[in-house]
N, C-alpha and C positions, 0 to 999 in steps of 0.2 A: 111201111113194110119192114118187117123184122129182118135184120141182117143175120145170117147164120155164122156169126163170128165165133170161133172156138174160144176166144177170150171170155165170152159171156158164160160159157160152160164152167170156167174156173171160178166164177163168182158164186155159183150155187153151192149151198151148204146143206147136204142131206143131214137129217137128224132123226132121232127117235123121240117119241112123245106118247103120252096117254091122254085121252079125252077125259076131262074131269068135270064136265058140266052135267049135273044130274037131270037137266031138262032135255038132254039129247035122248033120242031113242036108244034102247038098250043094245041094239046091234051095233051102234056107233060108239057109245060110251060103255064099252064092254070090259074095261079094266085091262085090256091087252095093250102091249106096246106096239105102236105103229111106226112106220118109216115113211118119211116124206119131207116136205119143205114147209117152212113157216111162211104163210102168205105175206105177212107184213115185211118179211126180209127180202122177198123177191119182187114185191110190187114195183119197186123203182126200176127193175130190169124189164118188166112186162107191164107197163101201165094199163090199168083197167079200161081206160077209154080207147086204147089202141088195140089190145089183144084180149082174147077170152081166156087167158091162162089164170090170172088172178081175178076173181069175181066177188061180188057182194053176196054173202049168204045170209041166212036168218040171224046168225049170231056174230056177224062181222065178216071180214075177208076170208076167203078160202081159195085153195088151189083147185082148178079144174084140170085134173090129170088127163082127161080125154083129149083136151086141146094141147096138152103138153107133149103127148106121144109123138106127133109128127116132127116136132122140133128135136126131140131126142134121137129119132131115126135119122134125121138129116145130119145131126152132129156125128152120129155113128158112121154114116156114109163118108163124111169129110175126113174123119180119122182113118177109116180104111183106105181112102184114096192117098192120104199122107203116108201111111204105112207102106202101101204099094210103091210109091215113088221112092221112099227111103230104101226099100228092098232092092229096087232096080239100081239105085245109086251104089249100094253096097256091092251088088254083083259086078257092076262096072269097075269099081275100085279093086275088087279082088282079081278080076281079069287083068287089070293093068299091073297089079303087083306080081301076078304069075308070069306075065310077059317079061317084066323086068328081071325076075329071078331066073328065067330061062336064058337071058342074054349072056 
């Protein structure tokens, strides 16, 4: 089972690239710049045998972004939870400061 550890998120390196394989369909090898991840760079984080994020394609490894979405949503939820806890802590500290200033 994949741990939803935020440190894993830091290891991802989004990049831009162009498909240069003339054997790919024209809607894929369209000459446009794409944004994503290099499958070979993230395969050690999401082993093919364990998860469906990096999969074997016709031309080698590829990222299955559909399987990647729930992971990104979970990380977003963890970050929002962390932000809420920090906001609560900030509020409590401000309240303590105000109490001390009033004394």
